[in-house]
VOGU-3710 file (C-alpha; in Angstrom, 3 decimals, decimal comma):
1> meqrfhtgsi> 0,030/0,391/-0,057  1,094/3,629/-0,915  2,549/5,456/1,841  0,998/9,136/2,201  1,627/11,554/3,406  0,052/14,927/4,810  -0,566/18,604/3,984  -2,677/19,736/7,025  -5,117/17,356/8,025  -5,775/16,150/4,080
11> alaermsrlg> -3,656/12,966/3,406  -1,581/13,295/-0,181  0,037/10,199/-1,958  3,219/9,573/-1,718  4,133/10,298/-5,187  3,050/14,010/-4,317  6,324/14,858/-2,183  8,343/14,398/-4,579  7,558/16,276/-6,541  8,705/19,937/-6,860
21> tesafdvlvr> 8,398/23,019/-8,324  9,960/25,908/-10,513  10,866/28,299/-7,987  10,902/31,395/-9,833  7,140/31,848/-9,510  7,283/32,215/-6,146  10,188/34,441/-5,997  7,612/36,672/-8,459  4,646/36,140/-5,868  6,978/38,190/-3,364
31> araleaqgrs> 8,081/40,672/-5,222  4,639/41,434/-6,188  4,037/41,234/-2,535  6,589/44,215/-2,255  5,012/46,065/-4,155  1,908/46,014/-2,790  3,489/47,856/0,087  4,796/50,553/-2,079  7,921/49,284/-2,632  10,171/49,463/-6,920
41> vvhleigepd> 11,281/46,049/-7,989  13,206/45,360/-11,307  11,877/41,942/-12,239  14,175/39,821/-13,313  13,509/37,116/-12,202  10,992/35,323/-14,965  11,651/33,860/-18,459  8,890/35,718/-20,118  9,508/37,898/-23,061  7,956/41,553/-22,365
51> fdtpahiiea> 7,123/41,385/-26,545  3,536/41,123/-27,867  2,646/38,946/-29,803  3,114/39,599/-33,531  -0,019/40,992/-34,737  -0,759/38,635/-37,178  -0,814/35,484/-35,075  -3,305/37,501/-33,189  -5,502/37,734/-36,213  -4,955/34,679/-37,190
61> gvnalrsgqt> -6,950/33,138/-33,852  -8,989/35,639/-33,943  -10,107/34,409/-36,802  -10,314/31,116/-35,837  -12,232/31,699/-32,790  -14,808/33,705/-35,296  -15,095/31,296/-37,678  -15,814/28,562/-34,677  -13,250/26,164/-33,750  -13,620/26,825/-30,343
71> hytpaagipe> -14,786/22,839/-29,846  -12,306/19,374/-29,837  -9,458/18,984/-31,919  -7,970/15,481/-32,723  -5,751/14,552/-29,581  -2,005/14,143/-31,184  -2,782/17,997/-32,588  -4,725/19,432/-36,077  -3,199/18,051/-39,288  -2,621/21,659/-40,448
81> lrqaiaeyvg> 0,001/22,237/-37,255  1,294/18,662/-37,322  2,379/18,999/-40,838  3,787/23,399/-40,340  5,734/21,554/-37,704  7,380/18,906/-39,288  7,989/21,134/-42,174  9,865/23,286/-39,904  12,244/21,074/-38,198  12,888/19,168/-41,516
91> rtrgvrceae> 14,485/21,831/-42,208  15,729/23,104/-39,564  17,195/20,771/-38,050  18,035/19,203/-41,633  16,265/14,972/-41,030  13,027/14,042/-42,871  10,077/14,218/-40,549  7,045/12,902/-40,610  3,027/14,750/-39,181  3,025/11,501/-37,963
101> rvvvtpggkp> 5,990/11,931/-35,635  4,251/15,738/-34,127  1,847/16,009/-30,497  1,146/19,354/-29,966  0,270/19,491/-26,232  -0,769/23,054/-24,151  2,649/24,521/-23,561  6,733/22,795/-23,970  6,733/21,116/-19,644  3,425/18,044/-21,412
111> imfftilalv> 6,197/17,379/-23,548  8,569/16,683/-20,286  5,914/15,466/-18,237  4,470/12,501/-20,810  7,569/11,764/-22,398  8,924/10,936/-18,472  6,002/9,386/-17,869  6,033/7,528/-20,754  9,816/5,940/-20,783  11,002/5,802/-16,802
121> gpgdeviypd> 9,884/4,232/-13,493  11,229/2,897/-10,543  15,024/1,013/-11,450  15,782/3,639/-13,609  18,346/6,108/-14,247  17,992/9,445/-16,160  20,624/12,262/-16,403  20,106/15,406/-16,285  22,069/18,932/-16,428  22,797/20,876/-13,770
131> pgfpiyesvi> 22,307/23,967/-13,355  18,950/23,178/-15,803  15,800/23,863/-15,309  14,176/22,201/-12,219  10,888/20,352/-13,616  13,381/17,538/-15,483  14,274/16,820/-11,772  11,089/17,094/-10,432  8,948/15,105/-12,533  11,925/12,158/-12,577
141> nfagatpvpl> 11,407/11,654/-9,491  7,874/11,856/-10,104  8,152/8,435/-11,850  9,847/6,816/-9,407  13,180/7,209/-11,595  16,158/7,865/-9,886  17,345/11,790/-11,186  21,221/12,090/-12,230  22,541/15,405/-12,095  24,980/15,821/-15,302
151> plreendfgf> 27,108/18,727/-14,224  27,476/21,854/-16,439  30,971/24,414/-15,639  31,655/27,500/-16,378  35,030/25,998/-17,698  33,181/24,571/-19,707  31,004/27,918/-21,147  29,153/25,345/-19,240  28,952/22,875/-21,640  29,025/19,023/-20,614
161> dvaelkslvt> 32,149/17,259/-20,726  31,738/13,850/-22,632  34,193/11,564/-20,446  32,125/12,533/-17,261  28,830/11,998/-19,611  29,866/8,723/-20,262  31,119/8,063/-16,462  27,589/8,789/-15,727  25,881/6,193/-17,511  24,760/2,661/-16,849
171> ertrlvivns> 22,772/-0,011/-18,136  19,682/1,225/-16,240  20,225/4,403/-18,167  16,951/5,406/-19,669  17,328/8,755/-21,502  19,388/11,869/-20,610  18,232/15,336/-20,866  19,980/18,204/-22,953  19,011/22,193/-23,550  20,753/24,266/-25,836
181> phnptggiig> 20,168/27,518/-25,159  19,919/26,921/-21,562  18,443/27,647/-19,459  19,296/29,480/-17,109  22,519/29,710/-18,664  22,442/30,303/-21,506  25,367/28,274/-23,156  24,707/25,991/-26,647  26,252/22,719/-26,604  28,641/22,392/-29,440
191> aaaqeglarl> 29,206/20,244/-32,134  31,764/18,216/-30,335  29,125/17,432/-27,411  26,704/16,629/-29,299  28,343/14,226/-31,684  29,806/12,565/-28,568  26,196/12,707/-26,946  25,496/10,386/-29,954  28,198/8,115/-29,812  26,623/7,346/-26,409
201> avehdflvls> 23,349/7,525/-26,903  23,720/4,600/-29,880  26,508/2,388/-27,821  23,879/2,227/-24,528  20,804/2,273/-26,168  18,942/5,565/-24,382  16,740/8,202/-26,019  17,501/11,452/-25,575  15,029/13,969/-24,518  16,389/17,468/-26,115
211> deiytrmvye> 14,608/20,757/-25,042  15,204/23,032/-28,375  13,014/26,013/-26,988  14,577/28,758/-27,028  16,400/27,672/-30,288  15,718/30,776/-32,175  17,507/33,347/-29,756  20,950/32,303/-30,282  23,903/35,771/-30,263  26,561/33,859/-31,758
221> gsapsvislp> 26,965/30,189/-34,534  24,389/27,920/-34,549  22,705/24,967/-31,519  23,416/21,816/-33,687  20,431/19,244/-32,377  21,083/15,878/-32,007  18,076/14,537/-33,824  20,241/15,719/-37,064  23,228/13,117/-36,226  23,319/9,489/-37,559
231> gmldrtiild> 21,370/7,080/-36,145  19,586/9,532/-33,738  15,719/10,297/-35,369  14,710/7,728/-33,932  16,372/7,898/-30,649  15,541/12,276/-29,938  12,757/13,560/-28,534  12,639/16,934/-29,354  10,691/19,224/-26,879  10,196/23,116/-28,415
241> gfsktyamtg> 6,939/25,929/-28,574  6,304/28,840/-28,983  6,312/30,542/-25,975  9,659/31,981/-26,425  10,089/32,552/-29,975  6,975/33,677/-30,809  5,715/35,835/-27,269  3,236/33,263/-26,944  3,969/32,947/-23,239  -0,365/33,092/-22,641
251> wrlgygvmpp> -1,260/30,834/-25,331  0,017/28,067/-24,013  1,423/26,062/-26,583  3,827/23,216/-27,371  5,297/20,502/-29,006  6,894/17,083/-29,620  8,993/15,971/-31,890  9,907/11,746/-31,708  9,293/8,452/-32,916  6,046/7,090/-34,474
261> glaeqvtrlv> 5,590/3,976/-31,848  6,232/7,279/-28,589  3,907/9,931/-29,754  0,829/6,984/-30,247  1,437/6,495/-26,339  2,006/9,902/-25,733  -1,082/10,590/-27,581  -2,367/8,261/-24,665  -1,916/10,717/-22,022  -2,642/13,252/-23,734
271> incnsctpgf> -6,193/11,942/-23,826  -6,299/10,650/-20,426  -4,396/14,762/-19,362  -6,762/17,147/-21,472  -7,696/15,557/-24,086  -6,535/18,672/-27,193  -5,052/21,387/-27,028  -7,765/24,486/-27,912  -7,947/24,493/-32,118  -8,125/28,561/-31,937
281> sqlaavaalt> -4,373/28,654/-30,729  -3,349/26,185/-32,668  -4,585/28,069/-35,958  -2,321/30,847/-34,536  0,637/28,931/-34,742  0,184/27,885/-38,003  0,502/31,760/-38,681  3,573/31,714/-36,710  5,064/29,308/-38,673  4,218/29,736/-41,584
291> gpqdavetmv> 4,261/34,006/-42,328  6,771/36,711/-41,644  10,222/35,512/-39,069  10,516/39,848/-38,568  9,337/40,160/-35,501  11,407/37,327/-34,552  14,872/38,702/-35,894  13,113/41,822/-34,164  13,034/40,765/-30,484  16,205/38,566/-30,663
301> aefrrrrdai> 18,276/42,071/-31,900  16,687/43,642/-28,905  17,900/40,659/-26,743  21,395/40,243/-27,907  21,511/44,741/-26,889  20,513/43,855/-23,740  23,057/40,759/-23,268  25,372/42,825/-23,962  24,809/45,619/-21,653  23,853/43,372/-18,427
311> vnglneipgi> 27,927/41,777/-18,928  28,998/44,424/-19,470  27,289/46,180/-16,117  27,342/43,321/-13,677  31,290/42,973/-14,585  32,216/46,749/-13,873  30,887/45,475/-10,126  33,753/44,641/-8,064  32,595/40,748/-7,027  30,734/39,986/-9,785
321> tcrtpagafy> 31,951/38,422/-12,987  30,087/36,613/-15,936  30,238/35,299/-18,944  28,912/36,336/-22,341  25,784/33,961/-23,158  26,052/32,509/-26,733  21,460/31,756/-26,583  18,310/32,030/-24,790  17,465/35,364/-22,538  19,363/34,640/-19,348
331> vfpnitglgr> 23,057/35,745/-17,936  24,220/33,411/-14,700  26,945/35,533/-13,420  29,785/34,147/-10,614  28,863/35,374/-7,464  31,351/33,774/-5,804  33,390/36,809/-5,074  30,863/38,339/-3,125  31,427/36,006/-0,036  27,628/35,392/0,095
341> rsgeladmll> 25,352/32,276/-0,589  22,830/32,272/-3,381  19,967/32,018/-1,719  20,791/34,937/0,802  22,573/37,263/-2,059  18,982/36,574/-4,378  16,973/37,350/-0,678  19,614/40,383/0,143  18,994/41,835/-3,893  15,011/41,751/-3,527
351> neggvsllag> 14,480/42,552/0,209  16,908/45,490/-0,497  17,799/46,166/-3,220  14,692/45,819/-5,782  15,500/43,323/-7,915  13,985/40,073/-8,274  16,028/37,630/-9,722  17,116/33,843/-8,883  19,827/32,302/-6,388  21,751/29,854/-9,375
361> tafgqngegy> 20,139/27,018/-6,734  16,706/27,044/-8,197  18,438/25,215/-10,761  20,717/23,143/-8,856  23,193/22,298/-6,353  25,167/23,103/-8,987  24,364/26,944/-9,565  25,907/28,072/-6,037  27,733/30,369/-7,051  25,487/32,186/-9,147
371> lrlsyansla> 22,993/34,354/-10,024  20,085/34,201/-13,024  18,830/37,199/-14,462  16,885/37,078/-17,648  17,128/40,122/-19,815  13,607/40,126/-21,019  13,221/43,599/-19,930  13,777/47,056/-21,123  17,019/48,892/-20,980  16,078/50,751/-19,276
381> nievaldria> 14,673/48,463/-16,530  17,623/46,881/-17,041  20,904/49,780/-16,301  18,332/50,876/-13,133  18,623/46,575/-11,933  22,381/47,016/-12,543  22,617/50,627/-10,490  20,488/49,034/-7,373  23,084/45,804/-7,923  26,087/47,466/-7,142
391> rtveglr> 24,882/49,814/-4,575  23,691/46,843/-2,902  26,158/44,966/-2,380  29,182/47,367/-1,762  31,290/46,620/1,015  30,382/42,563/0,195  33,897/42,382/-0,495
//
């Protein structure tokens, strides 16, 4: 009989004790509470583009609503969108991708959740990046599998070492999760590391969940995908979506590209969980993929300007050093020179400085000594935040 634990007077299933959270939302609540007291807070905690959804995408969604697209849709997604995604992924990753590989979900997280639930359970091991998006470890634990952290180190530009990855692989390794461009560091997994990952996947017969939600937000070089490498088409699950690229976080639109047999099983989970994704949102997504891309290019160019400003500003603060990220819209400065632990400093900057950001430990134990700042905010606000950070940490060294 399953163990139980209690929250107040309610007895919960034991598995709920293994489910984590995403602390960015907790920090946001604390920041909003300070604002309610009249405090000024600069928000650098949430990874959400501060741009409007492009007009032609909104228009497509509105037209779909007006034409009656308000009913159930196929669980795996409407055919028009699955085909558009297949063509987009095939073109951008250089693979032959059929629509039957595509599953559309309300946001990218369900692909993460459903893939892990479908593939692993007690006795299995899943390797995931640390620091990394906290929901990876949370869902691995929830599924009853064993999470195995793969360290990402600053000296490797926050990429992984293939030899270290190899040392973590065992006969119980079922899945390896990678994220490139990476949250929280902005790092990109280069071609050599991707090739090493692919060799290990084939040799040890595991699958790869490649979280590529930031794939269009690249400032230097490119962000290669492991699915493009020999033997990996049927070993890779791509997680992507529309939230970041098209500033559509509230539309809740994500998708997975995976082997057809796994797509069938993930679709069963969709049916059991949320039935389907709204049709009007999916038609807006078709417009996003097939319509003009100038708004994306404009947004990425602005993010580059902000990245340069925040990196330069952080590096001017004694005790802080910051590498220049190659992708996404986060910086991950090293704050060890300030002599404070990450959580302590993050609290100080919020409560005393009025800057809301995240401790590196929100992304795993290897995030100690770092902070994560999202530069999805205006240049003016970033400059205010930099000034407040400098004044708050003065005298800590």
